[in-house]
C-alpha positions as CSV (number, residue, x, y, z in Angstrom):
1,M,76.8,63.1,128.0
2,G,73.7,65.2,128.6
3,H,71.9,67.0,125.8
4,L,73.0,70.5,124.8
5,R,70.5,73.2,125.3
6,R,72.8,75.9,124.1
7,G,76.0,76.2,122.1
8,G,75.1,74.3,118.9
9,A,78.6,75.1,117.5
10,L,80.1,73.5,120.6
11,A,78.1,70.4,120.0
12,V,79.3,70.2,116.4
13,V,83.0,70.6,117.6
14,L,82.5,67.9,120.2
15,G,81.0,65.6,117.8
16,L,83.8,66.0,115.3
17,L,86.4,65.5,118.0
18,L,84.8,62.4,119.4
19,A,84.2,60.9,115.9
20,A,87.9,61.5,115.0
21,T,89.1,59.8,118.2
22,P,90.1,56.1,117.7
23,A,88.7,53.7,120.3
24,A,92.2,52.7,121.3
25,A,92.8,56.2,122.5
26,E,90.1,56.1,125.2
27,P,91.6,57.1,128.6
28,T,91.6,54.7,131.5
29,T,88.5,55.6,133.5
30,R,88.4,52.8,136.0
31,Y,90.8,51.0,138.3
32,R,90.7,48.1,140.7
33,N,93.0,47.4,143.7
34,P,95.6,46.2,144.0
35,I,97.2,48.3,141.3
36,S,100.6,46.5,141.6
37,A,99.0,43.2,140.4
38,D,100.5,43.6,136.9
39,F,104.0,43.3,138.1
40,A,104.1,42.2,141.8
41,D,102.4,40.1,144.3
42,T,103.8,42.2,147.1
43,F,105.1,45.9,146.9
44,A,105.2,47.2,150.5
45,D,105.8,50.7,151.8
46,P,105.0,52.3,148.4
47,V,105.7,55.9,147.3
48,V,104.7,57.4,143.9
49,V,106.2,60.4,142.2
50,R,105.6,62.1,138.8
51,G,108.6,62.5,136.6
52,Q,109.4,65.4,134.3
53,D,108.4,63.1,131.4
54,G,104.8,63.1,132.7
55,L,105.0,59.4,133.8
56,W,104.5,58.1,137.3
57,Y,107.1,56.1,139.2
58,A,106.5,53.8,142.2
59,Y,109.1,52.5,144.6
60,G,108.8,49.7,147.2
61,T,110.6,48.1,150.0
62,T,113.2,45.3,149.5
63,D,111.3,42.0,149.0
64,P,110.6,39.4,146.3
65,L,108.0,40.7,143.8
66,R,106.4,37.4,143.0
67,E,105.4,34.2,144.7
68,G,108.2,31.7,144.6
69,E,110.7,34.1,143.0
70,K,113.2,34.0,146.0
71,T,114.9,37.2,144.6
72,F,115.0,40.1,147.0
73,H,114.7,43.3,144.9
74,R,116.6,46.2,146.3
75,V,114.0,48.9,146.0
76,P,112.0,47.7,143.0
77,T,110.8,50.4,140.7
78,A,107.7,50.5,138.5
79,R,106.4,53.0,135.9
80,S,102.9,53.9,134.7
81,A,101.2,56.4,132.4
82,D,97.9,56.4,134.2
83,L,98.4,55.1,137.7
84,V,96.4,52.0,136.8
85,D,98.6,49.9,134.5
86,W,102.1,49.4,135.9
87,T,105.4,47.9,134.5
88,Y,108.4,46.9,136.5
89,V,111.5,48.7,135.2
90,G,114.2,47.4,137.5
91,D,115.7,47.8,141.0
92,A,117.2,51.0,142.2
93,F,120.3,49.2,143.6
94,G,122.4,46.3,142.3
95,P,123.2,43.3,144.5
96,D,126.7,44.7,145.5
97,Q,125.7,48.4,145.7
98,R,125.6,49.9,149.2
99,P,126.9,53.0,151.0
100,P,130.3,52.8,152.8
101,Y,128.7,52.5,156.3
102,A,126.3,49.6,155.4
103,A,127.0,46.1,156.4
104,P,127.2,43.5,153.6
105,D,123.8,42.0,154.5
106,A,122.0,45.4,154.7
107,G,118.6,45.7,153.1
108,F,116.8,48.9,152.0
109,W,113.3,49.5,153.3
110,A,110.6,52.1,152.9
111,P,112.0,54.4,150.2
112,D,110.9,58.0,149.9
113,V,111.7,59.8,146.6
114,R,111.7,63.6,146.0
115,Y,112.9,66.0,143.3
116,L,115.1,68.5,145.1
117,D,117.1,71.3,143.5
118,G,117.4,69.7,140.1
119,R,118.0,66.1,141.0
120,W,116.2,63.1,142.4
121,V,116.9,62.1,146.0
122,M,115.9,58.8,147.6
123,Y,115.8,58.5,151.3
124,V,115.9,54.9,152.5
125,T,116.2,52.8,155.6
126,V,119.6,51.0,155.8
127,T,118.8,48.0,157.9
128,N,122.3,47.1,159.1
129,T,125.4,49.3,159.4
130,T,128.9,48.7,160.6
131,V,128.3,50.4,164.0
132,S,127.2,47.2,165.8
133,P,127.8,43.5,165.2
134,A,124.3,42.9,166.5
135,G,122.6,44.0,163.3
136,D,119.9,46.1,164.7
137,D,121.6,49.5,164.1
138,F,119.3,51.0,161.5
139,A,120.2,54.3,159.7
140,I,118.6,56.6,157.2
141,G,120.6,56.8,154.0
142,A,120.3,58.9,150.8
143,A,121.0,58.4,147.2
144,T,120.8,60.8,144.3
145,A,120.0,60.3,140.6
146,P,119.5,62.4,137.4
147,S,116.2,60.6,136.6
148,P,113.5,58.6,138.5
149,T,115.0,55.3,137.3
150,G,118.6,56.2,138.3
151,P,121.4,55.5,138.2
152,W,121.4,56.0,141.9
153,T,124.5,57.0,143.8
154,F,124.6,56.7,147.6
155,A,125.8,59.6,149.7
156,P,128.9,58.5,151.6
157,E,127.5,59.4,155.1
158,P,124.0,58.6,156.5
159,V,121.5,61.4,156.8
160,V,120.6,60.1,160.2
161,A,123.1,57.7,161.9
162,P,122.1,54.8,164.2
163,R,121.0,56.1,167.6
164,P,121.7,54.3,170.8
165,G,118.7,53.4,172.9
166,G,118.1,52.2,176.4
167,G,119.4,48.8,177.5
168,G,122.2,48.8,175.0
169,G,120.0,48.6,171.9
170,W,119.4,51.0,169.0
171,L,116.4,53.1,168.4
172,W,114.5,52.2,165.2
173,T,115.8,54.8,162.8
174,I,113.6,53.7,159.9
175,D,110.8,54.9,157.6
176,P,112.1,58.3,156.2
177,S,109.8,60.9,154.8
178,Q,111.0,64.2,153.4
179,F,109.1,67.5,153.5
180,T,109.9,70.9,152.0
181,D,108.0,73.8,153.5
182,V,106.8,76.9,151.7
183,D,109.8,78.8,152.8
184,G,112.1,76.3,151.2
185,R,113.4,74.7,154.4
186,K,113.7,70.9,154.2
187,Y,112.8,68.4,156.9
188,L,113.0,64.7,157.4
189,Y,110.6,62.6,159.5
190,Y,111.7,59.2,160.6
191,G,111.3,56.6,163.4
192,S,109.1,53.8,164.6
193,Y,107.8,52.1,167.7
194,Y,111.1,52.0,169.6
195,G,111.9,55.7,169.9
196,G,108.8,57.3,168.3
197,I,108.7,59.5,165.3
198,S,111.1,62.5,165.1
199,V,111.6,65.4,162.7
200,T,114.9,67.0,161.9
201,E,115.8,69.9,159.7
202,L,118.0,69.0,156.7
203,S,121.0,70.8,155.1
204,A,120.3,72.8,151.9
205,D,121.2,69.8,149.7
206,G,118.9,67.5,151.7
207,L,121.6,65.0,152.5
208,R,122.4,65.7,156.2
209,A,120.4,66.2,159.4
210,V,121.2,69.5,161.1
211,G,120.2,70.9,164.5
212,E,118.3,69.0,167.1
213,P,115.5,66.6,166.3
214,T,112.0,67.0,167.8
215,V,109.8,64.0,168.8
216,V,106.4,64.5,167.1
217,A,104.7,61.1,167.7
218,V,105.0,58.8,170.7
219,D,106.9,55.5,170.7
220,N,105.2,52.1,170.9
221,K,102.3,53.4,168.7
222,F,103.4,55.1,165.4
223,E,105.7,54.6,162.4
224,G,105.7,55.2,158.6
225,S,105.1,59.0,158.8
226,Y,104.2,61.3,156.0
227,V,103.5,65.1,156.2
228,L,101.2,67.1,153.9
229,R,100.5,70.9,154.1
230,H,96.8,71.7,153.4
231,D,95.0,75.0,153.9
232,G,97.8,76.3,156.2
233,W,97.9,73.2,158.4
234,Y,100.6,70.5,158.6
235,Y,99.1,67.0,158.7
236,L,101.2,64.2,160.1
237,F,100.0,60.8,158.9
238,A,101.4,57.8,160.7
239,S,100.7,54.0,160.7
240,T,99.9,52.1,163.9
241,A,99.7,48.5,165.1
242,N,101.6,45.5,163.5
243,C,102.2,45.9,159.8
244,C,103.3,42.3,159.4
245,A,101.0,39.9,161.3
246,G,99.4,38.3,158.3
247,P,95.7,37.8,158.7
248,A,95.9,39.1,162.3
249,T,97.2,42.6,161.4
250,G,95.4,45.7,162.5
251,Y,97.7,48.2,160.7
252,S,96.0,51.5,159.9
253,V,96.7,55.1,159.2
254,H,96.0,57.9,161.7
255,V,96.6,61.7,161.5
256,G,97.2,64.8,163.6
257,R,97.7,68.4,162.5
258,A,99.8,71.4,163.6
259,K,100.6,75.0,162.6
260,S,104.3,74.1,162.4
261,P,106.3,71.3,160.7
262,R,107.7,70.5,164.1
263,G,104.3,70.2,165.8
264,P,102.8,69.8,168.3
265,F,100.4,67.6,166.3
266,V,96.9,67.0,167.7
267,D,94.0,65.0,166.5
268,R,90.5,66.0,165.8
269,D,89.6,65.8,169.5
270,G,92.6,67.9,170.5
271,L,94.6,65.0,171.8
272,P,98.4,65.2,171.1
273,L,100.3,62.5,169.2
274,V,102.9,62.5,172.0
275,G,102.3,61.6,175.6
276,S,100.8,58.6,177.4
277,R,97.3,59.2,176.1
278,A,98.4,59.7,172.5
279,G,95.7,60.6,170.0
280,G,95.3,60.1,166.3
281,T,92.3,60.5,164.1
282,P,91.7,57.5,161.9
283,V,92.2,58.1,158.1
284,L,92.4,54.6,156.7
285,T,91.5,51.3,158.3
286,Q,89.9,48.0,157.4
287,N,86.2,48.1,156.6
288,G,85.2,44.4,156.4
289,N,86.2,43.7,152.8
290,R,89.2,41.7,151.7
291,W,91.8,44.4,152.6
292,I,93.3,44.5,156.1
293,G,96.6,45.9,157.4
294,T,96.1,49.2,155.4
295,G,99.0,51.5,156.0
296,H,102.5,52.9,155.3
297,N,101.2,55.5,152.9
298,G,102.3,58.0,150.4
299,F,100.4,60.7,148.5
300,L,100.0,62.2,145.1
301,T,97.7,64.7,143.3
302,D,96.3,64.0,139.9
303,L,96.0,66.4,137.0
304,S,92.5,67.5,138.1
305,G,93.7,68.5,141.6
306,Q,92.3,65.4,143.4
307,D,94.5,64.0,146.2
308,W,95.1,60.2,146.3
309,I,96.7,58.0,148.9
310,V,98.9,55.0,148.0
311,Y,99.5,52.3,150.6
312,H,100.0,48.7,151.1
313,A,97.5,46.2,152.4
314,I,97.0,42.5,153.0
315,D,94.4,40.3,151.3
316,R,92.9,38.4,154.3
317,A,92.5,35.3,152.0
318,D,96.2,35.4,150.8
319,P,98.3,37.0,153.5
320,Y,101.7,35.5,152.9
321,L,104.1,34.6,150.1
322,D,104.2,30.8,150.4
323,E,107.8,30.8,149.2
324,P,109.9,32.3,150.6
325,F,107.9,31.3,153.6
326,G,106.6,33.9,156.1
327,I,106.9,37.1,154.1
328,N,103.7,39.2,154.3
329,E,102.1,39.7,150.9
330,R,101.5,43.5,150.8
331,P,100.5,44.8,147.4
332,M,100.1,48.4,146.5
333,L,96.7,50.1,146.6
334,I,95.4,53.5,145.7
335,D,92.3,55.4,146.8
336,R,90.8,58.8,146.8
337,L,91.8,61.1,149.7
338,D,89.0,63.5,150.6
339,W,89.1,66.5,152.9
340,V,86.0,66.9,155.2
341,D,85.8,69.8,157.6
342,G,89.5,70.2,157.6
343,W,90.4,66.5,158.1
344,P,91.5,63.8,155.6
345,T,89.6,60.6,155.0
346,V,89.7,57.9,152.4
347,N,86.8,57.5,150.0
348,A,84.6,59.9,152.1
349,G,85.2,57.6,155.0
350,A,84.4,54.3,153.3
351,G,88.0,53.1,153.5
352,P,89.9,50.8,151.2
353,S,88.2,50.0,147.9
354,D,87.6,46.5,146.5
355,G,85.9,46.8,143.1
356,A,86.0,49.1,140.1
357,R,86.4,52.8,140.9
358,P,86.9,56.0,138.9
359,A,90.5,56.3,138.1
360,P,92.8,59.3,138.7
361,V,93.0,62.0,135.9
362,T,96.5,61.5,134.5
363,T,96.5,62.7,130.9
364,A,95.5,65.7,128.8
365,R,95.5,64.0,125.4
366,L,93.3,65.4,122.5
367,D,90.7,62.7,123.1
368,E,90.1,64.1,126.5
369,R,90.1,67.8,125.8
370,F,88.2,70.1,123.5
371,S,88.4,73.8,122.7
372,S,85.8,76.1,121.0
373,G,86.5,79.8,121.3
374,R,86.6,80.6,125.0
375,L,85.1,77.2,126.0
376,T,87.5,74.5,127.1
377,G,87.0,71.2,128.9
378,W,88.1,67.7,129.8
379,R,86.6,64.3,130.1
380,A,86.2,63.3,133.7
381,P,86.9,59.8,135.0
382,T,83.2,59.0,134.8
383,G,83.4,59.6,131.0
384,D,81.4,62.9,131.2
385,W,82.7,66.0,129.5
386,R,83.2,69.0,131.8
387,V,83.6,72.7,130.9
388,T,86.5,74.4,132.6
389,G,86.5,77.7,130.6
390,G,84.0,80.2,129.3
391,G,84.2,82.7,132.1
392,S,82.3,80.7,134.8
393,G,85.4,79.4,136.6
394,G,85.9,75.9,137.9
395,A,84.9,72.6,136.3
396,R,81.2,71.9,135.7
397,P,79.3,69.3,133.6
398,L,78.2,70.2,130.2
399,P,74.6,71.6,130.0
């Protein structure tokens, strides 16, 4: 902390507060990827939400969590107080729990969890339904719960049913992502390489698709969508290339923006995300360090107002679970999302981090805040105290 040129009383107050703070209460100020290492070797398609209890909850796709475990967790769930240290708290669904339309061998992929109208709603890919014996008839299901850890109850009907495609197959109805607009209208984005990404409006309870869907991103290129509203624009993030090619993966995140949740979305060069010459401005891609296959993202905002992206990636030196053989090892990572000239980028364009980084601001405990008259402040991730009151507006370092 720099020297104080004014406000001697403030210096005394700060000194007393810091002296009274036990060392064990020091906030987490640094993190290192992957943040799922405490509880999982792989935690693909992650999404993170903040509960009413102030804790953070992460959900991943159905897979084993650890090397050699051989147990497929049906939407594993983890909890954290600081987005750095995580604890596995169980699976969203039991081994015999499935919606009425799901086949016995159905798995649940790519969960998206939201707090809607007083309850938690999980949208999830149901990998096999009773529509077709072929087993490629994906659907989007929904489950509701009173808390982020459940208990989860499936809605009896799919939000988006399996969709017939050309040649007798079924379009890839996967990777759901819900969005609520400023006017309260609810939308769901879904889809993948076979069929592209579509958006549909949802019923008031968020459990049924209504109206006609709109294709917002071309097939054979995009999946894993997520929409954010920022400064009056709607940003459609989507992943491209093969998520699961081990050390050969080129998975990455691209973006387009629009003035409506239904698009049309265009990239920074004005190229649309639909059409034969589909665009997409890169947001997150490999940069030469250990992390490749960076994609299928979610977002969160910490208590300082900083945006963060959560995603999975592959360690080029350890790309697979050795047992069960062939499953891509995709742990959960987090990095800062910056906005530069109206466009998002990760770590100011540096990409995925490998090494200690300033952690998100996730707590407002006494050891991180002070108050003296009209002056208030908080301790930044760097460890510096910052003034947020006193009539100047905004956070600034102490003088």
